[in-house]
PDB file of N, CA, C and O in Angstrom:
ATOM      1  N   MET A   1     -19.971  -0.725  -4.590  1.00  0.00           N
ATOM      2  CA  MET A   1     -19.164  -1.757  -5.152  1.00  0.00           C
ATOM      3  C   MET A   1     -17.705  -1.404  -4.917  1.00  0.00           C
ATOM      4  O   MET A   1     -17.338  -0.229  -4.936  1.00  0.00           O
ATOM      5  N   ALA A   2     -16.894  -2.384  -4.701  1.00  0.00           N
ATOM      6  CA  ALA A   2     -15.458  -2.159  -4.520  1.00  0.00           C
ATOM      7  C   ALA A   2     -14.695  -3.253  -5.250  1.00  0.00           C
ATOM      8  O   ALA A   2     -15.162  -4.386  -5.369  1.00  0.00           O
ATOM      9  N   PHE A   3     -13.545  -2.903  -5.722  1.00  0.00           N
ATOM     10  CA  PHE A   3     -12.664  -3.908  -6.302  1.00  0.00           C
ATOM     11  C   PHE A   3     -11.224  -3.476  -6.057  1.00  0.00           C
ATOM     12  O   PHE A   3     -10.948  -2.291  -5.873  1.00  0.00           O
ATOM     13  N   GLY A   4     -10.342  -4.407  -6.056  1.00  0.00           N
ATOM     14  CA  GLY A   4      -8.931  -4.118  -5.836  1.00  0.00           C
ATOM     15  C   GLY A   4      -8.081  -4.674  -6.961  1.00  0.00           C
ATOM     16  O   GLY A   4      -8.384  -5.715  -7.544  1.00  0.00           O
ATOM     17  N   ILE A   5      -7.021  -3.960  -7.245  1.00  0.00           N
ATOM     18  CA  ILE A   5      -6.052  -4.423  -8.232  1.00  0.00           C
ATOM     19  C   ILE A   5      -4.723  -4.556  -7.504  1.00  0.00           C
ATOM     20  O   ILE A   5      -4.156  -3.561  -7.054  1.00  0.00           O
ATOM     21  N   ARG A   6      -4.239  -5.754  -7.392  1.00  0.00           N
ATOM     22  CA  ARG A   6      -2.991  -6.033  -6.694  1.00  0.00           C
ATOM     23  C   ARG A   6      -2.036  -6.758  -7.641  1.00  0.00           C
ATOM     24  O   ARG A   6      -1.911  -7.981  -7.581  1.00  0.00           O
ATOM     25  N   PRO A   7      -1.363  -6.007  -8.511  1.00  0.00           N
ATOM     26  CA  PRO A   7      -0.488  -6.687  -9.458  1.00  0.00           C
ATOM     27  C   PRO A   7       0.779  -7.206  -8.786  1.00  0.00           C
ATOM     28  O   PRO A   7       1.340  -6.563  -7.898  1.00  0.00           O
ATOM     29  N   ALA A   8       1.200  -8.345  -9.214  1.00  0.00           N
ATOM     30  CA  ALA A   8       2.485  -8.900  -8.781  1.00  0.00           C
ATOM     31  C   ALA A   8       3.365  -8.905 -10.027  1.00  0.00           C
ATOM     32  O   ALA A   8       3.223  -9.761 -10.900  1.00  0.00           O
ATOM     33  N   VAL A   9       4.261  -7.949 -10.095  1.00  0.00           N
ATOM     34  CA  VAL A   9       5.088  -7.791 -11.290  1.00  0.00           C
ATOM     35  C   VAL A   9       6.557  -7.697 -10.906  1.00  0.00           C
ATOM     36  O   VAL A   9       6.906  -7.381  -9.768  1.00  0.00           O
ATOM     37  N   SER A  10       7.391  -7.974 -11.870  1.00  0.00           N
ATOM     38  CA  SER A  10       8.831  -7.822 -11.653  1.00  0.00           C
ATOM     39  C   SER A  10       9.196  -6.340 -11.713  1.00  0.00           C
ATOM     40  O   SER A  10       8.423  -5.521 -12.210  1.00  0.00           O
ATOM     41  N   ARG A  11      10.359  -6.009 -11.212  1.00  0.00           N
ATOM     42  CA  ARG A  11      10.810  -4.611 -11.236  1.00  0.00           C
ATOM     43  C   ARG A  11      10.871  -4.056 -12.654  1.00  0.00           C
ATOM     44  O   ARG A  11      10.654  -2.862 -12.860  1.00  0.00           O
ATOM     45  N   THR A  12      11.162  -4.903 -13.624  1.00  0.00           N
ATOM     46  CA  THR A  12      11.240  -4.430 -15.006  1.00  0.00           C
ATOM     47  C   THR A  12       9.878  -4.019 -15.546  1.00  0.00           C
ATOM     48  O   THR A  12       9.804  -3.243 -16.499  1.00  0.00           O
ATOM     49  N   GLN A  13       8.803  -4.522 -14.958  1.00  0.00           N
ATOM     50  CA  GLN A  13       7.446  -4.200 -15.397  1.00  0.00           C
ATOM     51  C   GLN A  13       6.740  -3.198 -14.488  1.00  0.00           C
ATOM     52  O   GLN A  13       5.592  -2.830 -14.737  1.00  0.00           O
ATOM     53  N   LEU A  14       7.432  -2.755 -13.429  1.00  0.00           N
ATOM     54  CA  LEU A  14       6.798  -1.892 -12.433  1.00  0.00           C
ATOM     55  C   LEU A  14       6.302  -0.573 -13.019  1.00  0.00           C
ATOM     56  O   LEU A  14       5.181  -0.159 -12.725  1.00  0.00           O
ATOM     57  N   LYS A  15       7.100   0.087 -13.829  1.00  0.00           N
ATOM     58  CA  LYS A  15       6.698   1.374 -14.395  1.00  0.00           C
ATOM     59  C   LYS A  15       5.402   1.223 -15.200  1.00  0.00           C
ATOM     60  O   LYS A  15       4.492   2.042 -15.077  1.00  0.00           O
ATOM     61  N   MET A  16       5.326   0.193 -16.007  1.00  0.00           N
ATOM     62  CA  MET A  16       4.128  -0.048 -16.804  1.00  0.00           C
ATOM     63  C   MET A  16       2.928  -0.352 -15.899  1.00  0.00           C
ATOM     64  O   MET A  16       1.829   0.151 -16.132  1.00  0.00           O
ATOM     65  N   ALA A  17       3.143  -1.175 -14.870  1.00  0.00           N
ATOM     66  CA  ALA A  17       2.047  -1.533 -13.968  1.00  0.00           C
ATOM     67  C   ALA A  17       1.509  -0.304 -13.235  1.00  0.00           C
ATOM     68  O   ALA A  17       0.295  -0.164 -13.091  1.00  0.00           O
ATOM     69  N   LEU A  18       2.388   0.590 -12.769  1.00  0.00           N
ATOM     70  CA  LEU A  18       1.945   1.794 -12.071  1.00  0.00           C
ATOM     71  C   LEU A  18       1.185   2.723 -13.017  1.00  0.00           C
ATOM     72  O   LEU A  18       0.220   3.370 -12.612  1.00  0.00           O
ATOM     73  N   SER A  19       1.616   2.787 -14.259  1.00  0.00           N
ATOM     74  CA  SER A  19       0.909   3.590 -15.253  1.00  0.00           C
ATOM     75  C   SER A  19      -0.506   3.046 -15.477  1.00  0.00           C
ATOM     76  O   SER A  19      -1.464   3.814 -15.569  1.00  0.00           O
ATOM     77  N   LEU A  20      -0.627   1.738 -15.562  1.00  0.00           N
ATOM     78  CA  LEU A  20      -1.942   1.117 -15.737  1.00  0.00           C
ATOM     79  C   LEU A  20      -2.835   1.337 -14.519  1.00  0.00           C
ATOM     80  O   LEU A  20      -4.042   1.532 -14.661  1.00  0.00           O
ATOM     81  N   LEU A  21      -2.243   1.306 -13.313  1.00  0.00           N
ATOM     82  CA  LEU A  21      -3.021   1.579 -12.102  1.00  0.00           C
ATOM     83  C   LEU A  21      -3.523   3.018 -12.097  1.00  0.00           C
ATOM     84  O   LEU A  21      -4.655   3.282 -11.693  1.00  0.00           O
ATOM     85  N   ASP A  22      -2.677   3.954 -12.549  1.00  0.00           N
ATOM     86  CA  ASP A  22      -3.113   5.352 -12.670  1.00  0.00           C
ATOM     87  C   ASP A  22      -4.308   5.467 -13.603  1.00  0.00           C
ATOM     88  O   ASP A  22      -5.281   6.155 -13.296  1.00  0.00           O
ATOM     89  N   LYS A  23      -4.231   4.796 -14.735  1.00  0.00           N
ATOM     90  CA  LYS A  23      -5.329   4.851 -15.707  1.00  0.00           C
ATOM     91  C   LYS A  23      -6.607   4.239 -15.131  1.00  0.00           C
ATOM     92  O   LYS A  23      -7.697   4.768 -15.346  1.00  0.00           O
ATOM     93  N   ALA A  24      -6.481   3.148 -14.413  1.00  0.00           N
ATOM     94  CA  ALA A  24      -7.650   2.520 -13.782  1.00  0.00           C
ATOM     95  C   ALA A  24      -8.258   3.470 -12.754  1.00  0.00           C
ATOM     96  O   ALA A  24      -9.480   3.602 -12.675  1.00  0.00           O
ATOM     97  N   GLY A  25      -7.408   4.133 -11.964  1.00  0.00           N
ATOM     98  CA  GLY A  25      -7.902   5.100 -10.989  1.00  0.00           C
ATOM     99  C   GLY A  25      -8.621   6.257 -11.647  1.00  0.00           C
ATOM    100  O   GLY A  25      -9.650   6.719 -11.155  1.00  0.00           O
ATOM    101  N   ASP A  26      -8.070   6.733 -12.777  1.00  0.00           N
ATOM    102  CA  ASP A  26      -8.723   7.822 -13.504  1.00  0.00           C
ATOM    103  C   ASP A  26     -10.098   7.401 -14.008  1.00  0.00           C
ATOM    104  O   ASP A  26     -11.038   8.194 -13.985  1.00  0.00           O
ATOM    105  N   LEU A  27     -10.219   6.157 -14.462  1.00  0.00           N
ATOM    106  CA  LEU A  27     -11.523   5.661 -14.923  1.00  0.00           C
ATOM    107  C   LEU A  27     -12.533   5.618 -13.781  1.00  0.00           C
ATOM    108  O   LEU A  27     -13.710   5.919 -13.975  1.00  0.00           O
ATOM    109  N   VAL A  28     -12.074   5.249 -12.604  1.00  0.00           N
ATOM    110  CA  VAL A  28     -12.961   5.214 -11.430  1.00  0.00           C
ATOM    111  C   VAL A  28     -13.552   6.601 -11.187  1.00  0.00           C
ATOM    112  O   VAL A  28     -14.752   6.732 -10.944  1.00  0.00           O
ATOM    113  N   TYR A  29     -12.705   7.644 -11.252  1.00  0.00           N
ATOM    114  CA  TYR A  29     -13.201   9.003 -11.038  1.00  0.00           C
ATOM    115  C   TYR A  29     -14.139   9.438 -12.158  1.00  0.00           C
ATOM    116  O   TYR A  29     -15.106  10.156 -11.906  1.00  0.00           O
ATOM    117  N   GLN A  30     -13.870   9.018 -13.384  1.00  0.00           N
ATOM    118  CA  GLN A  30     -14.715   9.412 -14.517  1.00  0.00           C
ATOM    119  C   GLN A  30     -16.142   8.900 -14.384  1.00  0.00           C
ATOM    120  O   GLN A  30     -17.073   9.517 -14.900  1.00  0.00           O
ATOM    121  N   ILE A  31     -16.320   7.779 -13.698  1.00  0.00           N
ATOM    122  CA  ILE A  31     -17.678   7.254 -13.522  1.00  0.00           C
ATOM    123  C   ILE A  31     -18.277   7.630 -12.160  1.00  0.00           C
ATOM    124  O   ILE A  31     -19.304   7.092 -11.745  1.00  0.00           O
ATOM    125  N   GLY A  32     -17.601   8.574 -11.473  1.00  0.00           N
ATOM    126  CA  GLY A  32     -18.145   9.093 -10.226  1.00  0.00           C
ATOM    127  C   GLY A  32     -17.712   8.358  -8.974  1.00  0.00           C
ATOM    128  O   GLY A  32     -18.260   8.596  -7.898  1.00  0.00           O
ATOM    129  N   GLY A  33     -16.740   7.469  -9.096  1.00  0.00           N
ATOM    130  CA  GLY A  33     -16.266   6.716  -7.941  1.00  0.00           C
ATOM    131  C   GLY A  33     -15.153   7.436  -7.194  1.00  0.00           C
ATOM    132  O   GLY A  33     -14.769   8.551  -7.548  1.00  0.00           O
ATOM    133  N   LYS A  34     -14.655   6.801  -6.185  1.00  0.00           N
ATOM    134  CA  LYS A  34     -13.547   7.306  -5.368  1.00  0.00           C
ATOM    135  C   LYS A  34     -12.530   6.199  -5.170  1.00  0.00           C
ATOM    136  O   LYS A  34     -12.866   5.015  -5.200  1.00  0.00           O
ATOM    137  N   ARG A  35     -11.287   6.595  -4.970  1.00  0.00           N
ATOM    138  CA  ARG A  35     -10.240   5.634  -4.658  1.00  0.00           C
ATOM    139  C   ARG A  35     -10.217   5.376  -3.160  1.00  0.00           C
ATOM    140  O   ARG A  35     -10.462   6.290  -2.372  1.00  0.00           O
ATOM    141  N   TYR A  36      -9.928   4.156  -2.759  1.00  0.00           N
ATOM    142  CA  TYR A  36      -9.687   3.842  -1.355  1.00  0.00           C
ATOM    143  C   TYR A  36      -8.250   4.242  -1.085  1.00  0.00           C
ATOM    144  O   TYR A  36      -7.335   3.756  -1.750  1.00  0.00           O
ATOM    145  N   LEU A  37      -8.042   5.123  -0.120  1.00  0.00           N
ATOM    146  CA  LEU A  37      -6.722   5.728   0.078  1.00  0.00           C
ATOM    147  C   LEU A  37      -5.797   4.844   0.898  1.00  0.00           C
ATOM    148  O   LEU A  37      -5.519   5.122   2.065  1.00  0.00           O
ATOM    149  N   SER A  38      -5.333   3.787   0.277  1.00  0.00           N
ATOM    150  CA  SER A  38      -4.336   2.928   0.912  1.00  0.00           C
ATOM    151  C   SER A  38      -3.388   2.433  -0.162  1.00  0.00           C
ATOM    152  O   SER A  38      -3.707   2.476  -1.350  1.00  0.00           O
ATOM    153  N   GLY A  39      -2.251   1.973   0.245  1.00  0.00           N
ATOM    154  CA  GLY A  39      -1.285   1.476  -0.725  1.00  0.00           C
ATOM    155  C   GLY A  39      -0.704   2.588  -1.567  1.00  0.00           C
ATOM    156  O   GLY A  39      -0.629   3.735  -1.125  1.00  0.00           O
ATOM    157  N   TRP A  40      -0.295   2.260  -2.763  1.00  0.00           N
ATOM    158  CA  TRP A  40       0.319   3.233  -3.656  1.00  0.00           C
ATOM    159  C   TRP A  40      -0.746   4.130  -4.250  1.00  0.00           C
ATOM    160  O   TRP A  40      -1.752   3.646  -4.769  1.00  0.00           O
ATOM    161  N   LEU A  41      -0.530   5.452  -4.177  1.00  0.00           N
ATOM    162  CA  LEU A  41      -1.505   6.401  -4.699  1.00  0.00           C
ATOM    163  C   LEU A  41      -0.998   7.134  -5.923  1.00  0.00           C
ATOM    164  O   LEU A  41      -1.688   7.186  -6.941  1.00  0.00           O
ATOM    165  N   GLY A  42       0.193   7.700  -5.843  1.00  0.00           N
ATOM    166  CA  GLY A  42       0.717   8.472  -6.950  1.00  0.00           C
ATOM    167  C   GLY A  42      -0.092   9.721  -7.244  1.00  0.00           C
ATOM    168  O   GLY A  42      -0.176  10.140  -8.398  1.00  0.00           O
ATOM    169  N   PHE A  43      -0.687  10.325  -6.229  1.00  0.00           N
ATOM    170  CA  PHE A  43      -1.525  11.506  -6.420  1.00  0.00           C
ATOM    171  C   PHE A  43      -0.676  12.766  -6.480  1.00  0.00           C
ATOM    172  O   PHE A  43       0.259  12.929  -5.695  1.00  0.00           O
ATOM    173  N   ASP A  44      -1.000  13.655  -7.408  1.00  0.00           N
ATOM    174  CA  ASP A  44      -0.458  15.005  -7.392  1.00  0.00           C
ATOM    175  C   ASP A  44      -1.577  15.919  -6.879  1.00  0.00           C
ATOM    176  O   ASP A  44      -2.652  15.441  -6.517  1.00  0.00           O
ATOM    177  N   SER A  45      -1.328  17.220  -6.849  1.00  0.00           N
ATOM    178  CA  SER A  45      -2.325  18.117  -6.257  1.00  0.00           C
ATOM    179  C   SER A  45      -3.654  18.088  -7.010  1.00  0.00           C
ATOM    180  O   SER A  45      -4.710  18.218  -6.390  1.00  0.00           O
ATOM    181  N   SER A  46      -3.625  17.920  -8.333  1.00  0.00           N
ATOM    182  CA  SER A  46      -4.899  17.886  -9.070  1.00  0.00           C
ATOM    183  C   SER A  46      -5.699  16.625  -8.747  1.00  0.00           C
ATOM    184  O   SER A  46      -6.929  16.668  -8.717  1.00  0.00           O
ATOM    185  N   ARG A  47      -5.022  15.512  -8.507  1.00  0.00           N
ATOM    186  CA  ARG A  47      -5.743  14.287  -8.137  1.00  0.00           C
ATOM    187  C   ARG A  47      -6.317  14.389  -6.730  1.00  0.00           C
ATOM    188  O   ARG A  47      -7.417  13.901  -6.470  1.00  0.00           O
ATOM    189  N   TRP A  48      -5.566  15.030  -5.809  1.00  0.00           N
ATOM    190  CA  TRP A  48      -6.122  15.247  -4.472  1.00  0.00           C
ATOM    191  C   TRP A  48      -7.367  16.124  -4.569  1.00  0.00           C
ATOM    192  O   TRP A  48      -8.373  15.862  -3.910  1.00  0.00           O
ATOM    193  N   GLN A  49      -7.290  17.173  -5.401  1.00  0.00           N
ATOM    194  CA  GLN A  49      -8.440  18.059  -5.581  1.00  0.00           C
ATOM    195  C   GLN A  49      -9.633  17.286  -6.118  1.00  0.00           C
ATOM    196  O   GLN A  49     -10.753  17.471  -5.643  1.00  0.00           O
ATOM    197  N   ARG A  50      -9.408  16.428  -7.094  1.00  0.00           N
ATOM    198  CA  ARG A  50     -10.491  15.635  -7.670  1.00  0.00           C
ATOM    199  C   ARG A  50     -11.062  14.679  -6.627  1.00  0.00           C
ATOM    200  O   ARG A  50     -12.271  14.453  -6.585  1.00  0.00           O
ATOM    201  N   HIS A  51     -10.192  14.114  -5.781  1.00  0.00           N
ATOM    202  CA  HIS A  51     -10.661  13.165  -4.774  1.00  0.00           C
ATOM    203  C   HIS A  51     -11.519  13.850  -3.707  1.00  0.00           C
ATOM    204  O   HIS A  51     -12.612  13.381  -3.389  1.00  0.00           O
ATOM    205  N   PHE A  52     -11.020  14.962  -3.157  1.00  0.00           N
ATOM    206  CA  PHE A  52     -11.725  15.621  -2.063  1.00  0.00           C
ATOM    207  C   PHE A  52     -12.777  16.622  -2.537  1.00  0.00           C
ATOM    208  O   PHE A  52     -13.668  16.989  -1.770  1.00  0.00           O
ATOM    209  N   GLY A  53     -12.686  17.063  -3.779  1.00  0.00           N
ATOM    210  CA  GLY A  53     -13.683  17.980  -4.334  1.00  0.00           C
ATOM    211  C   GLY A  53     -13.822  19.251  -3.523  1.00  0.00           C
ATOM    212  O   GLY A  53     -12.830  19.899  -3.189  1.00  0.00           O
ATOM    213  N   ASP A  54     -15.057  19.603  -3.209  1.00  0.00           N
ATOM    214  CA  ASP A  54     -15.351  20.840  -2.486  1.00  0.00           C
ATOM    215  C   ASP A  54     -14.791  20.856  -1.067  1.00  0.00           C
ATOM    216  O   ASP A  54     -14.738  21.910  -0.434  1.00  0.00           O
ATOM    217  N   ARG A  55     -14.376  19.706  -0.569  1.00  0.00           N
ATOM    218  CA  ARG A  55     -13.887  19.640   0.816  1.00  0.00           C
ATOM    219  C   ARG A  55     -12.354  19.687   0.904  1.00  0.00           C
ATOM    220  O   ARG A  55     -11.788  19.513   1.983  1.00  0.00           O
ATOM    221  N   GLN A  56     -11.683  19.922  -0.236  1.00  0.00           N
ATOM    222  CA  GLN A  56     -10.217  19.948  -0.267  1.00  0.00           C
ATOM    223  C   GLN A  56      -9.638  20.924   0.757  1.00  0.00           C
ATOM    224  O   GLN A  56      -8.745  20.556   1.520  1.00  0.00           O
ATOM    225  N   ARG A  57     -10.120  22.126   0.782  1.00  0.00           N
ATOM    226  CA  ARG A  57      -9.612  23.148   1.710  1.00  0.00           C
ATOM    227  C   ARG A  57      -9.820  22.712   3.169  1.00  0.00           C
ATOM    228  O   ARG A  57      -8.944  22.895   4.014  1.00  0.00           O
ATOM    229  N   GLU A  58     -10.982  22.140   3.443  1.00  0.00           N
ATOM    230  CA  GLU A  58     -11.306  21.674   4.786  1.00  0.00           C
ATOM    231  C   GLU A  58     -10.376  20.532   5.216  1.00  0.00           C
ATOM    232  O   GLU A  58      -9.902  20.512   6.352  1.00  0.00           O
ATOM    233  N   VAL A  59     -10.120  19.598   4.322  1.00  0.00           N
ATOM    234  CA  VAL A  59      -9.236  18.471   4.633  1.00  0.00           C
ATOM    235  C   VAL A  59      -7.822  18.966   4.922  1.00  0.00           C
ATOM    236  O   VAL A  59      -7.172  18.482   5.850  1.00  0.00           O
ATOM    237  N   ARG A  60      -7.341  19.930   4.130  1.00  0.00           N
ATOM    238  CA  ARG A  60      -6.009  20.492   4.387  1.00  0.00           C
ATOM    239  C   ARG A  60      -5.948  21.168   5.753  1.00  0.00           C
ATOM    240  O   ARG A  60      -4.944  21.064   6.458  1.00  0.00           O
ATOM    241  N   ALA A  61      -7.020  21.859   6.125  1.00  0.00           N
ATOM    242  CA  ALA A  61      -7.060  22.509   7.440  1.00  0.00           C
ATOM    243  C   ALA A  61      -7.035  21.466   8.559  1.00  0.00           C
ATOM    244  O   ALA A  61      -6.350  21.650   9.565  1.00  0.00           O
ATOM    245  N   TRP A  62      -7.775  20.381   8.386  1.00  0.00           N
ATOM    246  CA  TRP A  62      -7.761  19.303   9.392  1.00  0.00           C
ATOM    247  C   TRP A  62      -6.367  18.708   9.512  1.00  0.00           C
ATOM    248  O   TRP A  62      -5.882  18.449  10.613  1.00  0.00           O
ATOM    249  N   LYS A  63      -5.728  18.495   8.366  1.00  0.00           N
ATOM    250  CA  LYS A  63      -4.381  17.920   8.364  1.00  0.00           C
ATOM    251  C   LYS A  63      -3.425  18.836   9.132  1.00  0.00           C
ATOM    252  O   LYS A  63      -2.652  18.361   9.964  1.00  0.00           O
ATOM    253  N   ARG A  64      -3.470  20.130   8.863  1.00  0.00           N
ATOM    254  CA  ARG A  64      -2.582  21.065   9.579  1.00  0.00           C
ATOM    255  C   ARG A  64      -2.885  21.072  11.074  1.00  0.00           C
ATOM    256  O   ARG A  64      -1.970  21.166  11.892  1.00  0.00           O
ATOM    257  N   PHE A  65      -4.166  20.972  11.439  1.00  0.00           N
ATOM    258  CA  PHE A  65      -4.549  21.010  12.844  1.00  0.00           C
ATOM    259  C   PHE A  65      -4.174  19.728  13.581  1.00  0.00           C
ATOM    260  O   PHE A  65      -3.560  19.783  14.646  1.00  0.00           O
ATOM    261  N   PHE A  66      -4.538  18.576  13.022  1.00  0.00           N
ATOM    262  CA  PHE A  66      -4.347  17.300  13.710  1.00  0.00           C
ATOM    263  C   PHE A  66      -2.959  16.695  13.523  1.00  0.00           C
ATOM    264  O   PHE A  66      -2.548  15.852  14.321  1.00  0.00           O
ATOM    265  N   ASP A  67      -2.236  17.103  12.496  1.00  0.00           N
ATOM    266  CA  ASP A  67      -0.901  16.559  12.231  1.00  0.00           C
ATOM    267  C   ASP A  67       0.039  17.680  11.769  1.00  0.00           C
ATOM    268  O   ASP A  67       0.550  17.645  10.650  1.00  0.00           O
ATOM    269  N   PRO A  68       0.263  18.676  12.643  1.00  0.00           N
ATOM    270  CA  PRO A  68       1.041  19.852  12.230  1.00  0.00           C
ATOM    271  C   PRO A  68       2.494  19.532  11.859  1.00  0.00           C
ATOM    272  O   PRO A  68       3.119  20.293  11.121  1.00  0.00           O
ATOM    273  N   ASN A  69       3.026  18.442  12.349  1.00  0.00           N
ATOM    274  CA  ASN A  69       4.416  18.077  12.044  1.00  0.00           C
ATOM    275  C   ASN A  69       4.530  17.019  10.948  1.00  0.00           C
ATOM    276  O   ASN A  69       5.611  16.478  10.718  1.00  0.00           O
ATOM    277  N   SER A  70       3.431  16.727  10.280  1.00  0.00           N
ATOM    278  CA  SER A  70       3.386  15.729   9.193  1.00  0.00           C
ATOM    279  C   SER A  70       3.949  14.377   9.606  1.00  0.00           C
ATOM    280  O   SER A  70       4.642  13.716   8.833  1.00  0.00           O
ATOM    281  N   VAL A  71       3.643  13.977  10.830  1.00  0.00           N
ATOM    282  CA  VAL A  71       4.097  12.685  11.329  1.00  0.00           C
ATOM    283  C   VAL A  71       3.402  11.547  10.584  1.00  0.00           C
ATOM    284  O   VAL A  71       4.018  10.520  10.296  1.00  0.00           O
ATOM    285  N   LEU A  72       2.127  11.730  10.274  1.00  0.00           N
ATOM    286  CA  LEU A  72       1.355  10.649   9.669  1.00  0.00           C
ATOM    287  C   LEU A  72       1.627  10.447   8.180  1.00  0.00           C
ATOM    288  O   LEU A  72       1.342   9.374   7.647  1.00  0.00           O
ATOM    289  N   SER A  73       2.166  11.439   7.510  1.00  0.00           N
ATOM    290  CA  SER A  73       2.462  11.226   6.093  1.00  0.00           C
ATOM    291  C   SER A  73       3.950  11.338   5.811  1.00  0.00           C
ATOM    292  O   SER A  73       4.460  10.652   4.924  1.00  0.00           O
ATOM    293  N   SER A  74       4.644  12.172   6.532  1.00  0.00           N
ATOM    294  CA  SER A  74       6.093  12.388   6.411  1.00  0.00           C
ATOM    295  C   SER A  74       6.575  12.360   4.959  1.00  0.00           C
ATOM    296  O   SER A  74       7.597  11.749   4.645  1.00  0.00           O
ATOM    297  N   GLY A  75       5.830  13.027   4.084  1.00  0.00           N
ATOM    298  CA  GLY A  75       6.239  13.166   2.695  1.00  0.00           C
ATOM    299  C   GLY A  75       5.680  12.125   1.753  1.00  0.00           C
ATOM    300  O   GLY A  75       5.708  12.325   0.539  1.00  0.00           O
ATOM    301  N   PHE A  76       5.176  11.022   2.268  1.00  0.00           N
ATOM    302  CA  PHE A  76       4.635   9.981   1.393  1.00  0.00           C
ATOM    303  C   PHE A  76       3.375  10.460   0.684  1.00  0.00           C
ATOM    304  O   PHE A  76       3.228  10.293  -0.527  1.00  0.00           O
ATOM    305  N   ILE A  77       2.480  11.051   1.443  1.00  0.00           N
ATOM    306  CA  ILE A  77       1.261  11.595   0.870  1.00  0.00           C
ATOM    307  C   ILE A  77       1.439  13.098   0.746  1.00  0.00           C
ATOM    308  O   ILE A  77       1.570  13.794   1.753  1.00  0.00           O
ATOM    309  N   GLN A  78       1.444  13.604  -0.480  1.00  0.00           N
ATOM    310  CA  GLN A  78       1.736  15.007  -0.725  1.00  0.00           C
ATOM    311  C   GLN A  78       0.495  15.762  -1.176  1.00  0.00           C
ATOM    312  O   GLN A  78       0.482  16.318  -2.274  1.00  0.00           O
ATOM    313  N   TYR A  79      -0.539  15.795  -0.359  1.00  0.00           N
ATOM    314  CA  TYR A  79      -1.725  16.506  -0.791  1.00  0.00           C
ATOM    315  C   TYR A  79      -1.648  17.990  -0.508  1.00  0.00           C
ATOM    316  O   TYR A  79      -2.591  18.719  -0.815  1.00  0.00           O
ATOM    317  N   ASN A  80      -0.545  18.464   0.071  1.00  0.00           N
ATOM    318  CA  ASN A  80      -0.351  19.901   0.255  1.00  0.00           C
ATOM    319  C   ASN A  80       0.447  20.497  -0.887  1.00  0.00           C
ATOM    320  O   ASN A  80       0.689  21.704  -0.902  1.00  0.00           O
ATOM    321  N   GLU A  81       0.859  19.687  -1.836  1.00  0.00           N
ATOM    322  CA  GLU A  81       1.654  20.136  -2.973  1.00  0.00           C
ATOM    323  C   GLU A  81       0.910  21.223  -3.740  1.00  0.00           C
ATOM    324  O   GLU A  81      -0.269  21.077  -4.064  1.00  0.00           O
ATOM    325  N   GLY A  82       1.601  22.292  -4.021  1.00  0.00           N
ATOM    326  CA  GLY A  82       0.984  23.360  -4.796  1.00  0.00           C
ATOM    327  C   GLY A  82      -0.054  24.156  -4.039  1.00  0.00           C
ATOM    328  O   GLY A  82      -0.825  24.907  -4.636  1.00  0.00           O
ATOM    329  N   GLU A  83      -0.079  23.999  -2.737  1.00  0.00           N
ATOM    330  CA  GLU A  83      -1.082  24.683  -1.923  1.00  0.00           C
ATOM    331  C   GLU A  83      -0.853  26.189  -1.947  1.00  0.00           C
ATOM    332  O   GLU A  83       0.281  26.644  -1.800  1.00  0.00           O
ATOM    333  N   SER A  84      -1.891  26.947  -2.127  1.00  0.00           N
ATOM    334  CA  SER A  84      -1.756  28.394  -2.217  1.00  0.00           C
ATOM    335  C   SER A  84      -2.502  29.105  -1.088  1.00  0.00           C
ATOM    336  O   SER A  84      -2.971  30.230  -1.258  1.00  0.00           O
ATOM    337  N   GLU A  85      -2.605  28.452   0.049  1.00  0.00           N
ATOM    338  CA  GLU A  85      -3.318  29.068   1.186  1.00  0.00           C
ATOM    339  C   GLU A  85      -2.340  29.822   2.061  1.00  0.00           C
ATOM    340  O   GLU A  85      -2.738  30.409   3.067  1.00  0.00           O
TER     341      GLU A  85
END
């Protein structure tokens, strides 16, 4: 099953809307689901770990191998944050 949440909000409501999207994403993980990795993510290192699970280390290695200059994320996606490898 898949569903999308695409809020159309004013800038004054953006902070609240992003907070609600975070909570919705957390609920998805609590019931064993996964997020579709597109659009706004707002992931920190613990959320990346939860998303990739046991394959987190492997995904980081692939990222370093296939995109060593971070061309594909250029800081937008920070799944290397807090990396201790």
